[in-house]
Biopython code that builds the backbone (N, CA, C, O; Angstrom):
import numpy as np
from Bio.PDB.StructureBuilder import StructureBuilder

atoms = [
    (1, "MET", "N", (0.967, -1.110, -0.242)),
    (1, "MET", "CA", (-0.070, -0.472, 0.149)),
    (1, "MET", "C", (1.043, 1.304, -0.014)),
    (1, "MET", "O", (2.040, 1.317, 0.709)),
    (2, "LEU", "N", (0.918, 1.985, -0.481)),
    (2, "LEU", "CA", (1.432, 3.602, -0.783)),
    (2, "LEU", "C", (1.647, 4.440, 0.283)),
    (2, "LEU", "O", (2.282, 5.099, -0.540)),
    (3, "SER", "N", (1.695, 4.747, 0.783)),
    (3, "SER", "CA", (1.624, 5.918, 1.308)),
    (3, "SER", "C", (0.682, 7.380, 1.121)),
    (3, "SER", "O", (0.282, 7.638, -0.014)),
    (4, "SER", "N", (0.378, 8.227, 2.148)),
    (4, "SER", "CA", (-0.587, 9.216, 1.253)),
    (4, "SER", "C", (0.398, 10.366, 0.794)),
    (4, "SER", "O", (-0.226, 11.423, 0.688)),
    (5, "ASN", "N", (1.473, 10.468, 0.549)),
    (5, "ASN", "CA", (2.515, 10.884, 0.271)),
    (5, "ASN", "C", (2.505, 10.924, -0.977)),
    (5, "ASN", "O", (2.297, 11.787, -1.830)),
    (6, "ALA", "N", (2.979, 8.951, -0.938)),
    (6, "ALA", "CA", (3.027, 8.760, -2.442)),
    (6, "ALA", "C", (2.265, 8.863, -2.970)),
    (6, "ALA", "O", (2.622, 8.888, -4.148)),
    (7, "GLN", "N", (0.721, 9.008, -2.828)),
    (7, "GLN", "CA", (0.128, 8.792, -3.933)),
    (7, "GLN", "C", (-0.769, 10.309, -3.739)),
    (7, "GLN", "O", (-1.954, 10.416, -4.055)),
    (8, "ALA", "N", (-0.044, 11.282, -3.232)),
    (8, "ALA", "CA", (-0.334, 12.818, -3.219)),
    (8, "ALA", "C", (0.475, 13.098, -4.813)),
    (8, "ALA", "O", (0.033, 13.590, -5.851)),
    (9, "TYR", "N", (1.703, 12.597, -4.496)),
    (9, "TYR", "CA", (2.805, 12.761, -5.483)),
    (9, "TYR", "C", (2.545, 11.911, -6.433)),
    (9, "TYR", "O", (3.624, 11.349, -6.623)),
    (10, "TRP", "N", (1.626, 11.386, -7.284)),
    (10, "TRP", "CA", (1.606, 10.290, -8.331)),
    (10, "TRP", "C", (0.546, 11.466, -8.943)),
    (10, "TRP", "O", (0.731, 12.223, -9.896)),
    (11, "LYS", "N", (-0.553, 11.352, -8.108)),
    (11, "LYS", "CA", (-1.719, 12.634, -8.509)),
    (11, "LYS", "C", (-1.594, 13.712, -8.972)),
    (11, "LYS", "O", (-2.443, 14.344, -9.601)),
    (12, "ALA", "N", (-0.255, 14.101, -8.638)),
    (12, "ALA", "CA", (0.044, 16.072, -9.008)),
    (12, "ALA", "C", (1.075, 15.154, -10.609)),
    (12, "ALA", "O", (1.298, 15.752, -11.662)),
    (13, "ASN", "N", (1.396, 14.077, -10.408)),
    (13, "ASN", "CA", (2.404, 14.098, -11.455)),
    (13, "ASN", "C", (1.711, 13.615, -12.575)),
    (13, "ASN", "O", (2.250, 13.641, -13.681)),
    (14, "LEU", "N", (0.094, 12.991, -12.346)),
    (14, "LEU", "CA", (-0.554, 12.835, -13.045)),
    (14, "LEU", "C", (-1.116, 13.712, -14.231)),
    (14, "LEU", "O", (-1.242, 13.704, -15.456)),
    (15, "ARG", "N", (-1.388, 14.506, -13.067)),
    (15, "ARG", "CA", (-2.071, 15.970, -13.652)),
    (15, "ARG", "C", (-1.080, 17.175, -14.506)),
    (15, "ARG", "O", (-1.600, 17.932, -15.325)),
    (16, "LEU", "N", (0.423, 17.221, -14.178)),
    (16, "LEU", "CA", (1.012, 17.393, -14.772)),
    (16, "LEU", "C", (1.748, 16.480, -16.367)),
    (16, "LEU", "O", (2.614, 16.921, -17.122)),
    (17, "LEU", "N", (1.273, 15.611, -16.420)),
    (17, "LEU", "CA", (1.353, 14.835, -17.666)),
    (17, "LEU", "C", (-0.307, 15.255, -18.350)),
    (17, "LEU", "O", (-0.662, 15.622, -19.470)),
    (18, "ALA", "N", (-0.798, 15.080, -17.504)),
    (18, "ALA", "CA", (-2.204, 14.982, -19.066)),
    (18, "ALA", "C", (-2.571, 16.348, -19.065)),
    (18, "ALA", "O", (-3.552, 16.630, -19.752)),
    (19, "PHE", "N", (-1.730, 17.704, -18.150)),
    (19, "PHE", "CA", (-1.590, 19.154, -18.952)),
    (19, "PHE", "C", (-0.640, 19.605, -20.103)),
    (19, "PHE", "O", (-0.738, 20.475, -20.969)),
    (20, "CYS", "N", (0.550, 18.463, -19.711)),
    (20, "CYS", "CA", (1.843, 17.992, -21.349)),
    (20, "CYS", "C", (1.091, 18.038, -22.213)),
    (20, "CYS", "O", (0.687, 19.011, -22.849)),
    (21, "LEU", "N", (0.682, 16.214, -22.352)),
    (21, "LEU", "CA", (-0.179, 15.731, -23.607)),
    (21, "LEU", "C", (-1.432, 16.959, -24.314)),
    (21, "LEU", "O", (-1.437, 17.456, -25.441)),
    (22, "VAL", "N", (-2.476, 17.186, -23.086)),
    (22, "VAL", "CA", (-3.588, 18.420, -23.654)),
    (22, "VAL", "C", (-2.607, 19.583, -24.805)),
    (22, "VAL", "O", (-3.234, 19.617, -25.864)),
    (23, "ILE", "N", (-1.626, 20.280, -24.876)),
    (23, "ILE", "CA", (-1.141, 21.206, -25.184)),
    (23, "ILE", "C", (-0.309, 20.704, -25.947)),
    (23, "ILE", "O", (0.341, 21.525, -26.595)),
    (24, "TRP", "N", (0.075, 18.898, -26.231)),
    (24, "TRP", "CA", (1.355, 18.787, -27.296)),
    (24, "TRP", "C", (-0.177, 18.449, -27.981)),
    (24, "TRP", "O", (-0.318, 19.028, -29.058)),
    (25, "PHE", "N", (-1.144, 17.768, -27.636)),
    (25, "PHE", "CA", (-2.741, 17.416, -28.615)),
    (25, "PHE", "C", (-2.939, 18.821, -29.636)),
    (25, "PHE", "O", (-3.026, 18.957, -30.856)),
    (26, "ILE", "N", (-2.964, 19.872, -28.354)),
    (26, "ILE", "CA", (-3.635, 21.417, -29.296)),
    (26, "ILE", "C", (-2.869, 21.765, -30.120)),
    (26, "ILE", "O", (-3.215, 22.645, -30.908)),
    (27, "VAL", "N", (-1.755, 21.260, -30.189)),
    (27, "VAL", "CA", (-0.827, 22.166, -30.768)),
    (27, "VAL", "C", (-0.191, 20.974, -31.939)),
    (27, "VAL", "O", (-0.253, 21.456, -33.069)),
    (28, "SER", "N", (0.254, 19.899, -31.934)),
    (28, "SER", "CA", (0.055, 19.299, -33.157)),
    (28, "SER", "C", (-1.096, 18.410, -33.674)),
    (28, "SER", "O", (-1.040, 18.132, -34.872)),
    (29, "TYR", "N", (-2.160, 17.905, -32.939)),
    (29, "TYR", "CA", (-3.466, 17.930, -34.225)),
    (29, "TYR", "C", (-4.086, 19.086, -34.361)),
    (29, "TYR", "O", (-4.122, 19.656, -35.451)),
    (30, "LEU", "N", (-4.734, 19.646, -33.113)),
    (30, "LEU", "CA", (-5.773, 20.816, -33.791)),
    (30, "LEU", "C", (-5.121, 22.079, -34.747)),
    (30, "LEU", "O", (-5.859, 22.465, -35.653)),
    (31, "CYS", "N", (-4.004, 22.641, -34.632)),
    (31, "CYS", "CA", (-3.466, 23.520, -34.920)),
    (31, "CYS", "C", (-2.579, 22.774, -36.121)),
    (31, "CYS", "O", (-3.178, 23.233, -37.093)),
    (32, "GLY", "N", (-1.711, 22.061, -36.590)),
    (32, "GLY", "CA", (-1.471, 20.842, -37.596)),
    (32, "GLY", "C", (-2.578, 20.535, -38.597)),
    (32, "GLY", "O", (-2.464, 20.808, -39.792)),
    (33, "ILE", "N", (-3.529, 20.026, -38.127)),
    (33, "ILE", "CA", (-4.337, 19.218, -39.074)),
    (33, "ILE", "C", (-5.643, 19.584, -39.193)),
    (33, "ILE", "O", (-6.021, 19.417, -40.353)),
    (34, "VAL", "N", (-6.858, 20.201, -38.163)),
    (34, "VAL", "CA", (-7.978, 20.741, -37.907)),
    (34, "VAL", "C", (-8.153, 22.254, -38.033)),
    (34, "VAL", "O", (-9.269, 22.732, -38.238)),
    (35, "LEU", "N", (-7.267, 22.867, -37.935)),
    (35, "LEU", "CA", (-7.625, 24.412, -37.743)),
    (35, "LEU", "C", (-6.156, 25.020, -39.148)),
    (35, "LEU", "O", (-5.733, 26.174, -39.071)),
    (36, "PHE", "N", (-5.562, 23.959, -40.357)),
    (36, "PHE", "CA", (-4.727, 24.430, -40.668)),
    (36, "PHE", "C", (-5.264, 25.447, -41.588)),
    (36, "PHE", "O", (-4.750, 26.558, -41.718)),
    (37, "GLU", "N", (-6.167, 25.100, -42.139)),
    (37, "GLU", "CA", (-6.906, 26.224, -42.979)),
    (37, "GLU", "C", (-7.118, 27.819, -42.742)),
    (37, "GLU", "O", (-6.820, 28.819, -43.395)),
    (38, "PRO", "N", (-7.976, 27.518, -41.119)),
    (38, "PRO", "CA", (-7.597, 29.215, -40.795)),
    (38, "PRO", "C", (-6.097, 29.821, -40.228)),
    (38, "PRO", "O", (-5.633, 30.961, -40.224)),
    (39, "LEU", "N", (-5.542, 28.449, -39.733)),
    (39, "LEU", "CA", (-4.132, 29.813, -39.675)),
    (39, "LEU", "C", (-3.170, 29.819, -40.647)),
    (39, "LEU", "O", (-2.033, 30.195, -40.364)),
    (40, "ASN", "N", (-3.512, 29.385, -41.974)),
    (40, "ASN", "CA", (-3.027, 30.224, -43.138)),
    (40, "ASN", "C", (-3.242, 31.463, -43.363)),
    (40, "ASN", "O", (-2.414, 32.101, -44.013)),
    (41, "GLN", "N", (-4.428, 32.079, -42.861)),
    (41, "GLN", "CA", (-4.158, 33.112, -43.083)),
    (41, "GLN", "C", (-3.210, 34.053, -42.407)),
    (41, "GLN", "O", (-3.130, 35.248, -42.691)),
    (42, "PHE", "N", (-2.661, 33.581, -41.704)),
    (42, "PHE", "CA", (-1.695, 34.365, -40.721)),
    (42, "PHE", "C", (0.096, 34.200, -41.301)),
    (42, "PHE", "O", (0.616, 33.144, -41.658)),
    (43, "GLN", "N", (0.622, 35.273, -41.261)),
    (43, "GLN", "CA", (1.977, 34.489, -41.375)),
    (43, "GLN", "C", (3.013, 34.831, -39.963)),
    (43, "GLN", "O", (3.074, 35.792, -39.197)),
    (44, "LEU", "N", (3.894, 33.308, -40.082)),
    (44, "LEU", "CA", (4.817, 33.693, -39.484)),
    (44, "LEU", "C", (6.644, 33.462, -39.944)),
    (44, "LEU", "O", (7.335, 32.444, -39.925)),
    (45, "GLY", "N", (6.877, 34.468, -40.218)),
    (45, "GLY", "CA", (8.962, 33.879, -40.208)),
    (45, "GLY", "C", (8.529, 34.288, -42.131)),
    (45, "GLY", "O", (9.561, 34.185, -42.793)),
    (46, "GLY", "N", (7.655, 34.571, -42.754)),
    (46, "GLY", "CA", (7.652, 34.211, -44.150)),
    (46, "GLY", "C", (6.501, 33.077, -44.843)),
    (46, "GLY", "O", (6.270, 32.812, -46.022)),
    (47, "TYR", "N", (5.651, 32.322, -43.024)),
    (47, "TYR", "CA", (5.403, 30.938, -43.849)),
    (47, "TYR", "C", (3.632, 31.178, -43.371)),
    (47, "TYR", "O", (3.195, 31.776, -42.388)),
    (48, "LYS", "N", (3.296, 30.862, -43.864)),
    (48, "LYS", "CA", (1.299, 30.592, -43.630)),
    (48, "LYS", "C", (1.854, 29.466, -42.113)),
    (48, "LYS", "O", (2.677, 28.551, -42.118)),
    (49, "LEU", "N", (1.077, 29.973, -41.040)),
    (49, "LEU", "CA", (0.851, 29.548, -39.714)),
    (49, "LEU", "C", (0.505, 27.701, -39.651)),
    (49, "LEU", "O", (0.884, 26.793, -38.911)),
    (50, "GLY", "N", (-0.200, 27.770, -40.578)),
    (50, "GLY", "CA", (-1.243, 26.213, -40.855)),
    (50, "GLY", "C", (-0.044, 25.769, -40.784)),
    (50, "GLY", "O", (0.233, 25.174, -39.742)),
    (51, "PHE", "N", (0.982, 25.897, -41.781)),
    (51, "PHE", "CA", (2.044, 25.078, -42.266)),
    (51, "PHE", "C", (3.224, 25.173, -41.379)),
    (51, "PHE", "O", (3.857, 24.146, -41.133)),
    (52, "TRP", "N", (3.567, 26.273, -40.893)),
    (52, "TRP", "CA", (4.441, 26.109, -39.660)),
    (52, "TRP", "C", (4.082, 24.588, -38.513)),
    (52, "TRP", "O", (4.562, 23.498, -38.201)),
    (53, "PHE", "N", (2.983, 25.430, -38.251)),
    (53, "PHE", "CA", (2.226, 24.911, -36.825)),
    (53, "PHE", "C", (2.174, 23.007, -37.408)),
    (53, "PHE", "O", (2.303, 22.165, -36.519)),
    (54, "ALA", "N", (1.995, 22.550, -38.810)),
    (54, "ALA", "CA", (2.553, 21.239, -38.808)),
    (54, "ALA", "C", (3.486, 20.745, -39.655)),
    (54, "ALA", "O", (3.189, 19.751, -40.318)),
    (55, "GLN", "N", (4.917, 21.408, -39.804)),
    (55, "GLN", "CA", (6.079, 21.233, -40.171)),
    (55, "GLN", "C", (7.029, 21.824, -39.118)),
    (55, "GLN", "O", (8.154, 22.077, -39.550)),
    (56, "GLN", "N", (6.861, 22.024, -38.156)),
    (56, "GLN", "CA", (8.113, 22.922, -37.047)),
    (56, "GLN", "C", (7.625, 23.224, -35.741)),
    (56, "GLN", "O", (8.102, 22.797, -34.689)),
    (57, "GLY", "N", (6.775, 23.886, -35.852)),
    (57, "GLY", "CA", (6.098, 24.938, -34.315)),
    (57, "GLY", "C", (5.235, 23.574, -33.979)),
    (57, "GLY", "O", (4.212, 24.096, -33.535)),
    (58, "SER", "N", (4.984, 22.019, -33.908)),
    (58, "SER", "CA", (4.671, 20.841, -32.858)),
    (58, "SER", "C", (5.736, 20.514, -32.430)),
    (58, "SER", "O", (5.936, 20.349, -31.226)),
    (59, "ILE", "N", (6.849, 20.318, -33.568)),
    (59, "ILE", "CA", (8.030, 20.093, -32.671)),
    (59, "ILE", "C", (8.787, 20.357, -32.018)),
    (59, "ILE", "O", (9.475, 19.547, -31.397)),
    (60, "TYR", "N", (8.967, 22.611, -31.917)),
    (60, "TYR", "CA", (9.413, 23.031, -30.982)),
    (60, "TYR", "C", (8.071, 23.437, -29.485)),
    (60, "TYR", "O", (8.247, 24.130, -28.483)),
    (61, "VAL", "N", (6.940, 22.742, -29.891)),
    (61, "VAL", "CA", (6.689, 22.919, -28.699)),
    (61, "VAL", "C", (6.389, 21.681, -27.631)),
    (61, "VAL", "O", (5.809, 21.643, -26.546)),
    (62, "PHE", "N", (7.227, 20.434, -28.658)),
    (62, "PHE", "CA", (7.288, 19.168, -27.494)),
    (62, "PHE", "C", (7.937, 19.215, -27.348)),
    (62, "PHE", "O", (8.197, 18.473, -26.402)),
    (63, "VAL", "N", (9.613, 20.265, -28.055)),
    (63, "VAL", "CA", (11.025, 20.393, -26.689)),
    (63, "VAL", "C", (10.687, 21.296, -25.974)),
    (63, "VAL", "O", (11.595, 21.497, -25.168)),
    (64, "VAL", "N", (9.643, 22.145, -25.781)),
    (64, "VAL", "CA", (9.585, 22.319, -25.144)),
    (64, "VAL", "C", (8.903, 22.222, -23.864)),
    (64, "VAL", "O", (9.284, 22.927, -22.930)),
    (65, "LEU", "N", (7.983, 21.459, -23.740)),
    (65, "LEU", "CA", (7.209, 20.021, -22.859)),
    (65, "LEU", "C", (8.634, 19.501, -22.646)),
    (65, "LEU", "O", (9.402, 20.153, -21.939)),
    (66, "VAL", "N", (8.912, 18.684, -23.058)),
    (66, "VAL", "CA", (10.375, 17.611, -22.681)),
    (66, "VAL", "C", (10.931, 18.838, -21.554)),
    (66, "VAL", "O", (11.006, 18.532, -20.364)),
    (67, "PHE", "N", (11.134, 19.585, -21.800)),
    (67, "PHE", "CA", (12.061, 20.519, -20.444)),
    (67, "PHE", "C", (11.161, 21.283, -19.412)),
    (67, "PHE", "O", (11.349, 21.630, -18.246)),
    (68, "PHE", "N", (10.355, 21.383, -20.080)),
    (68, "PHE", "CA", (9.095, 21.485, -18.542)),
    (68, "PHE", "C", (8.847, 20.918, -17.775)),
    (68, "PHE", "O", (8.930, 21.197, -16.579)),
    (69, "TYR", "N", (8.403, 19.786, -18.358)),
    (69, "TYR", "CA", (8.074, 18.557, -17.154)),
    (69, "TYR", "C", (9.196, 18.221, -16.411)),
    (69, "TYR", "O", (9.179, 18.316, -15.184)),
    (70, "ALA", "N", (10.440, 17.731, -17.195)),
    (70, "ALA", "CA", (11.415, 17.488, -16.522)),
    (70, "ALA", "C", (11.871, 18.598, -15.436)),
    (70, "ALA", "O", (12.314, 18.245, -14.343)),
    (71, "MET", "N", (11.699, 20.332, -15.898)),
    (71, "MET", "CA", (11.756, 21.479, -14.345)),
    (71, "MET", "C", (10.678, 20.963, -13.635)),
    (71, "MET", "O", (11.011, 20.415, -12.585)),
    (72, "MET", "N", (9.526, 20.969, -13.875)),
    (72, "MET", "CA", (8.095, 20.562, -12.700)),
    (72, "MET", "C", (7.925, 19.518, -12.123)),
    (72, "MET", "O", (7.185, 19.620, -11.144)),
    (73, "MET", "N", (8.397, 18.319, -12.373)),
    (73, "MET", "CA", (9.154, 16.848, -12.162)),
    (73, "MET", "C", (10.167, 17.236, -10.842)),
    (73, "MET", "O", (9.783, 17.191, -9.673)),
    (74, "GLY", "N", (11.230, 17.539, -11.177)),
    (74, "GLY", "CA", (12.033, 18.398, -10.371)),
    (74, "GLY", "C", (11.033, 18.782, -8.988)),
    (74, "GLY", "O", (11.201, 18.224, -7.903)),
    (75, "VAL", "N", (10.432, 19.375, -9.127)),
    (75, "VAL", "CA", (10.013, 20.563, -8.479)),
    (75, "VAL", "C", (8.909, 19.846, -7.649)),
    (75, "VAL", "O", (8.933, 19.966, -6.425)),
    (76, "LEU", "N", (7.522, 18.784, -8.519)),
    (76, "LEU", "CA", (7.195, 18.287, -7.460)),
    (76, "LEU", "C", (7.916, 16.923, -6.601)),
    (76, "LEU", "O", (7.395, 16.254, -5.708)),
    (77, "ASP", "N", (9.596, 16.745, -7.343)),
    (77, "ASP", "CA", (10.124, 15.907, -6.410)),
    (77, "ASP", "C", (10.578, 16.435, -4.606)),
    (77, "ASP", "O", (10.607, 15.762, -3.576)),
    (78, "ARG", "N", (10.898, 17.994, -4.869)),
    (78, "ARG", "CA", (11.201, 18.066, -4.154)),
    (78, "ARG", "C", (10.316, 18.860, -2.864)),
    (78, "ARG", "O", (10.831, 19.098, -1.772)),
    (79, "LYS", "N", (8.964, 19.195, -3.205)),
    (79, "LYS", "CA", (8.006, 18.882, -2.790)),
    (79, "LYS", "C", (7.505, 17.875, -1.964)),
    (79, "LYS", "O", (7.036, 17.961, -0.829)),
    (80, "TYR", "N", (7.715, 16.629, -2.899)),
    (80, "TYR", "CA", (6.773, 15.777, -2.259)),
    (80, "TYR", "C", (8.181, 14.412, -1.123)),
    (80, "TYR", "O", (8.181, 13.284, -0.630)),
    (81, "GLY", "N", (9.338, 15.920, -1.335)),
    (81, "GLY", "CA", (10.723, 14.481, -0.404)),
    (81, "GLY", "C", (10.900, 13.637, -1.289)),
    (81, "GLY", "O", (10.902, 12.562, -0.688)),
    (82, "PHE", "N", (11.158, 13.325, -3.088)),
    (82, "PHE", "CA", (11.731, 12.363, -3.276)),
    (82, "PHE", "C", (12.600, 12.830, -4.560)),
    (82, "PHE", "O", (12.728, 12.301, -5.664)),
    (83, "ASP", "N", (13.046, 13.790, -4.119)),
    (83, "ASP", "CA", (14.429, 14.072, -5.034)),
    (83, "ASP", "C", (15.597, 13.823, -3.739)),
    (83, "ASP", "O", (15.596, 13.895, -2.510)),
    (84, "GLU", "N", (16.879, 13.386, -5.179)),
    (84, "GLU", "CA", (18.152, 12.963, -4.985)),
    (84, "GLU", "C", (19.268, 13.932, -4.366)),
    (84, "GLU", "O", (20.024, 14.422, -5.204)),
    (85, "GLU", "N", (19.527, 14.346, -2.791)),
    (85, "GLU", "CA", (20.442, 15.154, -2.735)),
    (85, "GLU", "C", (21.568, 14.828, -3.013)),
    (85, "GLU", "O", (22.482, 15.651, -2.953)),
]
sb = StructureBuilder()
sb.init_structure("model")
sb.init_model(0)
sb.init_chain("A")
sb.init_seg("    ")
for serial, (resi, resn, name, xyz) in enumerate(atoms, 1):
    if name == "N":
        sb.init_residue(resn, " ", resi, " ")
    sb.init_atom(name, np.array(xyz, "f"), 0.0, 1.0, " ", f" {name:<3s}", serial, name[0])
structure = sb.get_structure()
């Protein structure tokens, strides 16, 4: 049986993971596929915004999410006492 501290840690980890996955879904699927045409009305760096999200934007957001997740897991580890000293 897990302690209440470990359960709270796991719950916080799942909330963080769900948040990251929702952001990734919005950027990669919605912006890159579903909203492709409406976003193409705007330009970013000389490219249509829908094309940019489909080709590069989702990759950039994914890399940022990886670093964000790692940073936030460090915060959670310290908060719940699971960090390595």
